[in-house]
DRENLUMLO-820932 format. One record per residue (C-alpha): residue number from 1; residue in three letters; x, z, y. Coordinates in nm, 4 decimals, always signed. Example, Ala and Ser with C-alpha at 12.3 -4.5 7.8 and 13.67 -1.06 7.14 Angstrom:
2
   pos   code         px         pz         py
     1    ALA    +1.2300    +0.7800    -0.4500
     2    SER    +1.3670    +0.7140    -0.1060
***
This chain:
178
   pos   code         px         pz         py
     1    MET    -0.9023    +1.0510    -1.8676
     2    ASN    -1.0254    +0.7166    -1.7350
     3    TRP    -0.8320    +0.5337    -1.4631
     4    LEU    -1.0688    +0.6335    -1.1790
     5    ASP    -1.0613    +1.0038    -1.2618
     6    TYR    -0.6828    +0.9846    -1.2891
     7    SER    -0.6384    +0.7962    -0.9606
     8    ASP    -0.8824    +1.0298    -0.7898
     9    SER    -0.6780    +1.3290    -0.9123
    10    VAL    -0.3648    +1.2042    -0.7322
    11    PRO    -0.3465    +1.3486    -0.3771
    12    GLY    -0.4050    +1.0934    -0.1053
    13    PHE    -0.6385    +0.9477    +0.1511
    14    MET    -0.8490    +0.6900    -0.0344
    15    SER    -1.2092    +0.7267    -0.1347
    16    ARG    -1.3296    +0.6529    -0.4873
    17    GLU    -1.5005    +0.3414    -0.3501
    18    GLU    -1.1723    +0.2175    -0.2060
    19    LEU    -0.9876    +0.2958    -0.5295
    20    THR    -1.2499    +0.1021    -0.7263
    21    TRP    -1.2235    -0.1948    -0.4893
    22    LEU    -0.8432    -0.2012    -0.5273
    23    HIS    -0.8646    -0.1691    -0.9058
    24    ASP    -1.1242    -0.4451    -0.9392
    25    ARG    -0.9307    -0.6876    -0.7147
    26    ALA    -0.6011    -0.6110    -0.8911
    27    ALA    -0.7697    -0.6858    -1.2262
    28    THR    -0.7870    -1.0529    -1.1218
    29    MET    -0.4189    -1.0701    -1.0203
    30    GLN    -0.0905    -1.1072    -1.2079
    31    THR    +0.1317    -0.9691    -0.9303
    32    VAL    +0.0590    -0.7002    -0.6712
    33    VAL    +0.2718    -0.5441    -0.3979
    34    GLU    +0.1716    -0.2190    -0.2328
    35    ILE    +0.3339    -0.1188    +0.0962
    36    GLY    +0.3057    +0.2573    +0.1451
    37    THR    +0.2813    +0.4289    -0.1913
    38    TRP    +0.3195    +0.7931    -0.0814
    39    LYS    +0.2157    +0.9957    -0.3879
    40    GLY    +0.0724    +0.7053    -0.5878
    41    ARG    -0.3044    +0.7397    -0.5448
    42    SER    -0.3771    +0.3774    -0.4541
    43    GLY    -0.0805    +0.2580    -0.6620
    44    SER    -0.2348    +0.4067    -0.9738
    45    ALA    -0.5618    +0.2205    -0.9105
    46    LEU    -0.3725    -0.1052    -0.8571
    47    ALA    -0.1584    -0.0511    -1.1678
    48    ALA    -0.4561    +0.0431    -1.3865
    49    GLY    -0.6301    -0.2788    -1.2844
    50    CYS    -0.3490    -0.5330    -1.2728
    51    PRO    -0.2627    -0.6873    -1.6108
    52    GLY    +0.0714    -0.7989    -1.4680
    53    LYS    +0.3420    -0.6553    -1.2422
    54    VAL    +0.2904    -0.4054    -0.9575
    55    TRP    +0.5596    -0.3175    -0.7046
    56    CYS    +0.5046    +0.0063    -0.5117
    57    ILE    +0.7170    +0.0188    -0.1966
    58    ASP    +0.7867    +0.3297    +0.0107
    59    HIS    +1.0906    +0.5005    +0.1622
    60    PHE    +0.9173    +0.8386    +0.1016
    61    ARG    +1.0358    +0.9859    +0.4322
    62    GLY    +0.6962    +0.9919    +0.6002
    63    SER    +0.5881    +0.8143    +0.9144
    64    PRO    +0.7719    +0.8370    +1.2473
    65    ASP    +0.4545    +0.9703    +1.4087
    66    GLN    +0.4768    +1.2688    +1.1720
    67    VAL    +0.8362    +1.3721    +1.2470
    68    SER    +0.9315    +1.7319    +1.1682
    69    GLU    +1.1265    +1.9662    +1.3916
    70    GLU    +1.4373    +1.8590    +1.1991
    71    GLY    +1.3707    +1.5019    +1.3152
    72    VAL    +1.3076    +1.3477    +0.9738
    73    GLY    +0.9907    +1.2264    +0.8067
    74    CYS    +0.6762    +1.4306    +0.7878
    75    ALA    +0.6886    +1.7979    +0.7001
    76    GLU    +0.5724    +1.7383    +0.3445
    77    ALA    +0.8427    +1.4768    +0.2831
    78    VAL    +1.1058    +1.7179    +0.4169
    79    LYS    +0.9885    +2.0170    +0.2090
    80    GLY    +0.9610    +1.8342    -0.1237
    81    HIS    +1.0623    +1.4919    -0.2398
    82    VAL    +0.7434    +1.2875    -0.2301
    83    GLY    +0.9149    +1.0017    -0.4161
    84    GLU    +0.9602    +1.2231    -0.7221
    85    LEU    +0.5893    +1.3028    -0.7182
    86    ALA    +0.5026    +0.9342    -0.6859
    87    ARG    +0.7297    +0.8474    -0.9789
    88    LYS    +0.5636    +1.1217    -1.1862
    89    ASN    +0.2121    +1.0054    -1.0939
    90    LEU    +0.2924    +0.6407    -1.1670
    91    ALA    +0.5015    +0.6999    -1.4829
    92    ARG    +0.2053    +0.6291    -1.7107
    93    PHE    +0.1955    +0.2678    -1.5894
    94    PRO    +0.4666    +0.0513    -1.7514
    95    ASN    +0.3801    -0.2388    -1.5189
    96    VAL    +0.4929    -0.0470    -1.2052
    97    THR    +0.8283    -0.0803    -1.0346
    98    ILE    +0.8891    +0.1579    -0.7455
    99    LEU    +1.1164    +0.0247    -0.4734
   100    GLU    +1.2400    +0.3147    -0.2590
   101    MET    +1.3168    +0.1273    +0.0610
   102    THR    +1.1562    +0.0183    +0.3850
   103    SER    +0.8867    -0.2440    +0.3952
   104    ARG    +1.1187    -0.4853    +0.5774
   105    GLN    +1.3976    -0.4399    +0.3216
   106    ALA    +1.1532    -0.5065    +0.0389
   107    ALA    +1.0009    -0.8108    +0.2101
   108    ASP    +1.3387    -0.9814    +0.1927
   109    LEU    +1.3252    -0.9562    -0.1895
   110    PHE    +1.0078    -1.1670    -0.2210
   111    GLU    +0.9681    -1.5388    -0.1541
   112    ASP    +0.6735    -1.6629    +0.0502
   113    GLY    +0.3700    -1.7247    -0.1715
   114    SER    +0.5227    -1.5329    -0.4626
   115    VAL    +0.2728    -1.2452    -0.4915
   116    ASP    -0.0962    -1.2739    -0.5774
   117    MET    -0.2057    -0.9630    -0.3833
   118    VAL    -0.0391    -0.7682    -0.1019
   119    PHE    -0.1861    -0.4325    -0.0001
   120    ILE    -0.0601    -0.2806    +0.3293
   121    ASP    -0.0916    +0.0949    +0.3842
   122    GLY    +0.2425    +0.1940    +0.5365
   123    THR    +0.3222    +0.3438    +0.8732
   124    HIS    +0.0232    +0.3073    +1.1044
   125    GLY    +0.1997    +0.2799    +1.4404
   126    TYR    +0.1141    -0.0458    +1.6167
   127    ARG    +0.4666    -0.1935    +1.5974
   128    ALA    +0.5025    -0.0966    +1.2309
   129    VAL    +0.1671    -0.2570    +1.1433
   130    ILE    +0.2623    -0.5748    +1.3317
   131    SER    +0.5942    -0.5827    +1.1443
   132    ASP    +0.4223    -0.5371    +0.8061
   133    LEU    +0.1641    -0.8052    +0.8806
   134    ILE    +0.4282    -1.0564    +0.9882
   135    ALA    +0.6616    -0.9771    +0.6975
   136    TRP    +0.4051    -0.9687    +0.4186
   137    ARG    +0.1245    -1.2115    +0.5077
   138    PRO    +0.3285    -1.5150    +0.3968
   139    LYS    +0.4060    -1.3471    +0.0618
   140    ALA    +0.0390    -1.3256    -0.0446
   141    ARG    -0.0878    -1.6116    -0.2581
   142    LYS    -0.4490    -1.4981    -0.3138
   143    LEU    -0.5372    -1.1731    -0.1347
   144    PHE    -0.3865    -1.0052    +0.1712
   145    CYS    -0.5403    -0.6661    +0.2398
   146    GLY    -0.4826    -0.3191    +0.3730
   147    HIS    -0.6158    +0.0228    +0.4524
   148    ASP    -0.7246    +0.2094    +0.7634
   149    ALA    -0.9153    -0.0607    +0.9487
   150    ASP    -1.0741    +0.2355    +1.1251
   151    TRP    -0.7434    +0.3103    +1.3029
   152    GLY    -0.7147    +0.1514    +1.6474
   153    THR    -0.3510    +0.0556    +1.5888
   154    VAL    -0.4377    -0.1319    +1.2702
   155    ARG    -0.7350    -0.3128    +1.4289
   156    ASP    -0.5282    -0.3975    +1.7383
   157    ALA    -0.2455    -0.5418    +1.5282
   158    LEU    -0.4875    -0.7507    +1.3209
   159    ARG    -0.6539    -0.8750    +1.6403
   160    ASP    -0.3290    -0.9490    +1.8234
   161    LEU    -0.1966    -1.1524    +1.5289
   162    LYS    -0.5339    -1.3283    +1.5017
   163    VAL    -0.5891    -1.2178    +1.1429
   164    GLU    -0.9487    -1.3040    +1.0538
   165    TRP    -1.0316    -1.0191    +0.8184
   166    THR    -1.3377    -0.8948    +0.6365
   167    ALA    -1.4356    -0.5313    +0.6016
   168    GLY    -1.4279    -0.3878    +0.2516
   169    PRO    -1.5530    -0.0446    +0.1501
   170    ASP    -1.4777    +0.2399    +0.3909
   171    ALA    -1.1498    +0.1535    +0.5692
   172    ILE    -1.0352    -0.1458    +0.3597
   173    TRP    -0.9722    -0.4799    +0.5329
   174    TYR    -0.8963    -0.8046    +0.3510
   175    VAL    -0.8284    -1.1765    +0.3799
   176    GLU    -0.8853    -1.4193    +0.0931
   177    VAL    -0.5828    -1.6487    +0.1069
   178    GLU    -0.7053    -1.9202    -0.1307
***
């Protein structure tokens, strides 16, 4: 199975055009960080493209705006361990390291300017997006990008931090750092 068919077979919210864009950009990078891995759909496209190292970061508890009656994560994260599914879906890629932690915890592990490409697709609440943008923008050496530019909270955060971004396919946004 080719990389696109495989990535497309992993459950998630990215179109084939977005997966192809991520793959093609990652192919020109040596290091990639993904914030918000969930089940590994976009992570598999990044890993298939990148000839170097890919870090996939997620706490696998879902987003606060999807809290279950039990008060934790989204219903799917509560019913089954999403992290196990992500590890299974990304196991075929030896260049992937999964960091099961929050975005902020992971950001402390990376020096500014130490990663070629940073892809943001974590929690989409305004404050969470602002936090991710502030924490990860300095880490990106070549490409700083993300998903869901069609969400008001994402657009508002980009605007409020004065990030001059370009629209990619579908809901991708990006900034060429170099």
